DOTIBA-459696 format. One record per residue (C-alpha): residue number from 0; residue in three letters; x, y, z. Coordinates in nm, 3 decimals, m for minus. Example, Ala and Ser with C-alpha at 12.3 -4.5 7.8 and 13.67 -1.06 7.14 Angstrom:
residues 2
    k    r     east    north       up
    0  Ala    1.230   m0.450    0.780
    1  Ser    1.367   m0.106    0.714
This chain:
residues 313
    k    r     east    north       up
    0  Met   m3.997    7.424   10.616
    1  Thr   m4.378    7.282   10.584
    2  Val   m4.431    7.150   10.265
    3  Gly   m4.742    7.028   10.061
    4  Thr   m4.979    7.238   10.265
    5  Gly   m5.250    7.428   10.105
    6  Lys   m5.301    7.497    9.748
    7  Pro   m5.240    7.907    9.699
    8  Ala   m5.390    8.000    9.401
    9  Leu   m5.290    8.278    9.106
   10  Asp   m5.594    8.503    9.011
   11  Ala   m5.586    8.635    8.643
   12  Ala   m5.405    8.953    8.720
   13  Glu   m5.118    8.763    8.918
   14  Phe   m5.111    8.468    8.632
   15  Glu   m5.059    8.753    8.382
   16  Ala   m4.792    8.932    8.590
   17  Leu   m4.606    8.622    8.604
   18  Tyr   m4.655    8.544    8.254
   19  Gln   m4.483    8.880    8.123
   20  Arg   m4.221    8.841    8.401
   21  Leu   m4.114    8.516    8.264
   22  Arg   m4.173    8.645    7.856
   23  Gln   m3.865    8.873    7.948
   24  Val   m3.617    8.615    8.018
   25  Pro   m3.549    8.464    7.680
   26  Ala   m3.285    8.695    7.545
   27  Trp   m3.217    8.584    7.174
   28  Gly   m3.385    8.792    6.985
   29  Ala   m3.696    8.761    6.747
   30  Ala   m3.550    8.551    6.502
   31  Asp   m3.510    8.286    6.797
   32  Arg   m3.677    7.900    6.738
   33  Arg   m3.455    7.696    6.966
   34  Gly   m3.594    7.869    7.313
   35  Ala   m3.410    7.733    7.624
   36  Leu   m3.195    7.491    7.428
   37  Asn   m2.980    7.801    7.340
   38  Tyr   m2.848    7.721    7.703
   39  Leu   m2.691    7.360    7.568
   40  Thr   m2.368    7.530    7.467
   41  Pro   m2.062    7.278    7.331
   42  Glu   m1.883    7.356    7.633
   43  Arg   m2.156    7.246    7.874
   44  Val   m2.265    6.916    7.666
   45  Leu   m1.885    6.865    7.706
   46  Ala   m1.871    6.915    8.075
   47  Ala   m2.207    6.703    8.112
   48  Ala   m1.995    6.400    8.002
   49  Gly   m1.782    6.427    8.307
   50  Glu   m2.091    6.326    8.516
   51  Ile   m2.051    5.931    8.346
   52  Arg   m1.889    5.759    8.637
   53  Leu   m2.075    5.405    8.644
   54  Gly   m2.108    5.355    8.278
   55  Arg   m2.481    5.275    8.358
   56  Thr   m2.759    5.333    8.116
   57  Val   m3.128    5.340    8.210
   58  Ser   m3.423    5.431    8.057
   59  Leu   m3.631    5.777    8.173
   60  Ala   m3.970    5.620    7.918
   61  Ala   m4.237    5.438    8.069
   62  Pro   m4.359    5.140    7.812
   63  Ile   m4.566    5.207    7.541
   64  Glu   m4.944    5.114    7.645
   65  Thr   m5.197    4.972    7.422
   66  Gly   m5.492    4.928    7.662
   67  Leu   m5.808    5.149    7.712
   68  Thr   m5.745    5.280    8.085
   69  Pro   m5.911    5.586    8.272
   70  Asp   m5.648    5.812    8.181
   71  Asp   m5.564    5.680    7.852
   72  Pro   m5.905    5.671    7.620
   73  Ala   m5.718    5.703    7.289
   74  Pro   m5.431    5.460    7.367
   75  Ala   m5.147    5.375    7.137
   76  Ile   m5.246    5.124    6.838
   77  His   m4.987    4.844    6.779
   78  Glu   m5.109    4.598    6.521
   79  Met   m4.875    4.323    6.338
   80  Thr   m4.859    4.360    5.982
   81  Gly   m4.663    4.034    5.898
   82  Pro   m4.758    3.673    5.949
   83  Pro   m4.693    3.503    6.294
   84  Gly   m4.440    3.273    6.325
   85  Thr   m4.686    2.985    6.287
   86  Gln   m4.709    3.086    5.930
   87  Ala   m4.357    3.143    5.879
   88  Asp   m4.190    2.994    5.547
   89  Pro   m4.031    2.628    5.655
   90  Gly   m3.778    2.669    5.377
   91  Gly   m3.723    3.059    5.355
   92  Leu   m3.731    3.354    5.475
   93  Thr   m4.016    3.535    5.663
   94  Phe   m4.018    3.889    5.834
   95  Ala   m4.183    3.960    6.128
   96  Gln   m4.367    4.324    6.104
   97  Asp   m4.572    4.558    6.270
   98  Arg   m4.676    4.942    6.312
   99  Leu   m4.796    5.209    6.571
  100  Gly   m5.017    5.458    6.593
  101  Ile   m5.017    5.696    6.891
  102  Asn   m5.167    6.003    7.042
  103  Val   m4.855    6.213    7.099
  104  His   m4.985    6.435    7.384
  105  Gly   m5.171    6.161    7.592
  106  Asn   m5.169    6.134    7.977
  107  Val   m4.965    5.787    7.991
  108  Asp   m4.709    5.725    7.713
  109  Ser   m4.367    5.937    7.755
  110  His   m4.350    6.192    7.493
  111  Ile   m4.150    6.569    7.440
  112  Asp   m4.335    6.864    7.367
  113  Ala   m4.253    7.090    7.080
  114  Leu   m4.264    7.463    7.111
  115  Cys   m4.560    7.472    6.906
  116  His   m4.738    7.260    7.106
  117  Ile   m4.902    7.559    7.334
  118  Met   m5.063    7.850    7.160
  119  Tyr   m5.184    8.137    7.376
  120  Arg   m5.350    8.412    7.281
  121  Lys   m5.296    8.322    6.943
  122  Thr   m4.899    8.313    6.922
  123  Leu   m4.668    8.057    6.998
  124  Tyr   m4.308    8.097    7.152
  125  Asn   m4.133    8.437    7.074
  126  Gly   m4.454    8.602    6.933
  127  Val   m4.463    8.349    6.638
  128  Pro   m4.837    8.349    6.486
  129  Ala   m5.049    8.071    6.609
  130  Asp   m5.147    8.022    6.230
  131  Ala   m4.775    7.861    6.191
  132  Val   m4.969    7.563    6.262
  133  Thr   m5.189    7.423    6.015
  134  Ser   m5.355    7.124    5.921
  135  Arg   m5.029    6.978    5.794
  136  Gly   m4.833    7.042    6.107
  137  Ala   m4.625    7.314    6.240
  138  Gln   m4.434    7.527    5.978
  139  Glu   m4.237    7.707    6.266
  140  Leu   m4.105    7.539    6.601
  141  Ser   m4.211    7.199    6.555
  142  Ile   m4.003    6.901    6.713
  143  Glu   m3.770    6.914    6.424
  144  Val   m3.612    7.217    6.625
  145  Ala   m3.412    6.928    6.821
  146  Arg   m3.341    6.705    6.539
  147  Asp   m3.000    6.671    6.643
  148  Gly   m3.085    6.552    6.979
  149  Ile   m3.061    6.706    7.344
  150  Ala   m2.743    6.585    7.556
  151  Gly   m2.656    6.758    7.851
  152  Arg   m2.657    6.722    8.247
  153  Gly   m2.963    6.564    8.375
  154  Val   m3.047    6.656    8.743
  155  Leu   m3.348    6.469    8.915
  156  Leu   m3.528    6.632    9.209
  157  Asp   m3.739    6.392    9.394
  158  Ile   m4.018    6.562    9.592
  159  Pro   m4.179    6.256    9.743
  160  Arg   m3.820    6.172    9.925
  161  Leu   m3.847    6.523   10.047
  162  Arg   m4.168    6.482   10.200
  163  Gly   m4.083    6.128   10.337
  164  Val   m4.367    5.980   10.127
  165  Pro   m4.395    5.754    9.851
  166  Trp   m4.576    5.990    9.601
  167  Leu   m4.766    6.302    9.583
  168  Glu   m5.123    6.257    9.585
  169  Pro   m5.299    6.360    9.292
  170  Gly   m5.400    6.735    9.302
  171  Asp   m5.101    6.811    9.507
  172  Leu   m4.843    7.044    9.385
  173  Val   m4.480    7.141    9.439
  174  Thr   m4.374    7.472    9.502
  175  Gly   m4.027    7.645    9.413
  176  Gly   m3.909    7.654    9.750
  177  Glu   m3.961    7.250    9.763
  178  Leu   m3.723    7.265    9.453
  179  Thr   m3.470    7.448    9.631
  180  Ala   m3.517    7.213    9.947
  181  Ala   m3.458    6.907    9.749
  182  Ala   m3.180    7.030    9.567
  183  Glu   m3.012    7.099    9.907
  184  Ser   m3.136    6.775   10.066
  185  Gln   m3.044    6.599    9.770
  186  Gln   m2.683    6.798    9.767
  187  Val   m2.705    6.863    9.393
  188  Ser   m2.718    7.157    9.209
  189  Val   m2.931    7.311    8.916
  190  Gly   m2.756    7.556    8.684
  191  Pro   m2.757    7.691    8.312
  192  Gly   m2.803    7.429    8.046
  193  Asp   m2.937    7.175    8.278
  194  Leu   m3.201    6.905    8.191
  195  Leu   m3.426    6.930    8.502
  196  Phe   m3.662    6.625    8.584
  197  Val   m3.907    6.631    8.889
  198  Arg   m4.045    6.326    9.000
  199  Thr   m4.403    6.355    9.231
  200  Gly   m4.409    5.984    9.222
  201  His   m4.710    5.980    8.977
  202  Arg   m4.613    5.667    8.811
  203  Arg   m4.552    5.447    9.107
  204  Arg   m4.886    5.524    9.224
  205  Arg   m5.027    5.450    8.916
  206  Asn   m4.816    5.120    8.920
  207  Glu   m4.955    5.039    9.278
  208  Phe   m5.310    5.158    9.256
  209  Gly   m5.390    5.129    8.887
  210  Pro   m5.498    5.436    8.646
  211  Trp   m5.712    5.741    8.760
  212  Asp   m5.853    6.017    8.521
  213  Ala   m5.536    6.221    8.548
  214  Ala   m5.656    6.477    8.276
  215  Lys   m5.851    6.595    8.603
  216  Leu   m5.659    6.511    8.886
  217  Arg   m5.236    6.483    8.922
  218  Ala   m4.985    6.643    9.117
  219  Gly   m4.748    6.880    8.919
  220  Leu   m4.556    7.222    8.978
  221  His   m4.724    7.547    9.120
  222  Pro   m4.695    7.797    8.808
  223  Ala   m4.480    7.981    9.030
  224  Ala   m4.233    7.741    9.048
  225  Leu   m4.139    7.836    8.706
  226  Glu   m3.922    8.149    8.852
  227  Phe   m3.691    7.853    8.983
  228  Ile   m3.669    7.738    8.632
  229  Ala   m3.613    8.039    8.482
  230  Glu   m3.328    8.181    8.731
  231  Arg   m3.136    7.863    8.674
  232  Lys   m3.153    7.855    8.314
  233  Val   m3.279    7.525    8.279
  234  Ala   m3.274    7.407    7.915
  235  Val   m3.552    7.115    7.966
  236  Leu   m3.791    7.040    8.194
  237  Gly   m3.964    6.674    8.228
  238  Ser   m4.176    6.515    8.501
  239  Asp   m4.299    6.167    8.588
  240  Ser   m4.643    6.373    8.550
  241  Asn   m4.710    6.612    8.311
  242  Ser   m4.551    6.945    8.499
  243  Asp   m4.921    7.087    8.561
  244  Thr   m5.104    6.982    8.856
  245  Ala   m5.435    6.933    8.768
  246  Pro   m5.742    7.096    8.860
  247  Ser   m5.552    7.404    8.761
  248  Val   m5.443    7.666    9.018
  249  Ala   m5.409    7.919    8.773
  250  Glu   m5.746    8.134    8.730
  251  Gly   m5.901    8.126    8.350
  252  Val   m5.573    7.887    8.231
  253  Glu   m5.591    7.504    8.219
  254  Thr   m5.234    7.449    8.209
  255  Pro   m5.030    7.728    8.340
  256  Val   m4.700    7.557    8.358
  257  His   m4.703    7.467    8.012
  258  Val   m4.800    7.811    7.893
  259  Leu   m4.535    7.943    8.110
  260  Ala   m4.280    7.665    8.015
  261  Ile   m4.330    7.639    7.629
  262  Asn   m4.456    7.984    7.536
  263  Ala   m4.311    8.204    7.770
  264  Leu   m3.990    8.041    7.833
  265  Gly   m3.922    7.844    7.524
  266  Leu   m3.853    7.531    7.725
  267  His   m3.927    7.162    7.577
  268  Leu   m4.143    7.006    7.827
  269  Leu   m4.115    6.584    7.895
  270  Asp   m4.426    6.438    7.994
  271  Tyr   m4.527    6.122    8.194
  272  Leu   m4.189    6.015    8.241
  273  Gln   m4.060    5.722    8.476
  274  Phe   m3.790    5.745    8.744
  275  Glu   m3.818    5.407    8.933
  276  Asp   m3.538    5.262    8.735
  277  Leu   m3.337    5.541    8.795
  278  Val   m3.405    5.621    9.163
  279  Pro   m3.223    5.307    9.313
  280  Leu   m2.929    5.399    9.081
  281  Cys   m2.908    5.755    9.205
  282  Glu   m2.926    5.664    9.579
  283  Ala   m2.643    5.349    9.528
  284  Ala   m2.412    5.598    9.397
  285  Gly   m2.501    5.856    9.602
  286  Arg   m2.558    6.144    9.377
  287  Trp   m2.856    6.271    9.178
  288  Ser   m2.717    6.411    8.854
  289  Phe   m2.586    6.205    8.542
  290  Phe   m2.548    6.233    8.151
  291  Cys   m2.896    6.231    7.980
  292  Val   m2.967    6.205    7.601
  293  Ile   m3.315    6.281    7.473
  294  Ala   m3.383    6.186    7.116
  295  Pro   m3.696    6.299    6.959
  296  Leu   m3.841    6.140    6.622
  297  Arg   m3.760    6.334    6.324
  298  Leu   m4.154    6.452    6.251
  299  Pro   m4.068    6.777    6.072
  300  Gln   m4.398    6.913    6.096
  301  Gly   m4.501    6.735    6.459
  302  Thr   m4.597    6.918    6.775
  303  Gly   m4.422    6.676    6.979
  304  Ser   m4.268    6.323    6.997
  305  Pro   m4.287    5.956    7.157
  306  Val   m3.946    5.973    7.350
  307  Asn   m3.709    5.742    7.533
  308  Pro   m3.458    5.957    7.733
  309  Ile   m3.133    5.770    7.841
  310  Ala   m2.947    5.890    8.138
  311  Val   m2.585    5.779    8.172
  312  Leu   m2.455    5.730    8.525
């Protein structure tokens, strides 16, 4: 099989047909606000706990960054609000204190997108009017939908491993055929309720060569790869990039994967994770599935949240 060659584009009519096709997949009724999280039944969560074999935990999040870089023009602000240790009370108690301000949907820090994050043609997921998002925040489909956490069977598909390269070059894309091939090569299945993570090597390339303007150039999924996701009834999709390749390959739509995943399928997306700590554990164990817990912050009207997913092998 030839992989990674060419960059097939979707014209406006092709994207529209794909969007309409995927919109028909969710079947939970007009009142639904959970989207693909409905695939995470108690039975599937219990079964996923059986993935724990080694008792090892590993973070899938990158450290929050506070420096100005080409891919992070509005970096997080971390400042101390308590006195430094040099000013500690020598005879009593002193508190170290700090606070954090962060752009949830940037191109560096690990985060989860809520189902209100994407407005397409003035609607949110499941036809909810876009005006449900106000100046005070999201009145529907906020990250509060996931307030009880997301737990299930995680699966990592390593596309650079499939291709025999350390990372995908910025602007490259991953097809649905490659997702199938990676699963076969890694001898792992992807099925209903799974939390699917797709590695492009974005984080490793950034660590080795330094930041670049990822908003303009990054590896990601071809929009048609969302049919692979929909057919397997995946509950959550995450990447070490942001799932969308840039520049876009869909005519007139800047982030087609976000539109298809969040707006059409009701999938929570996790962007800019890191898998460099997870990969060697999977290789050593000879398995690419694991128990995974995702705990967004409780932001009742938030369009997303910083996140630190934990894989348990």
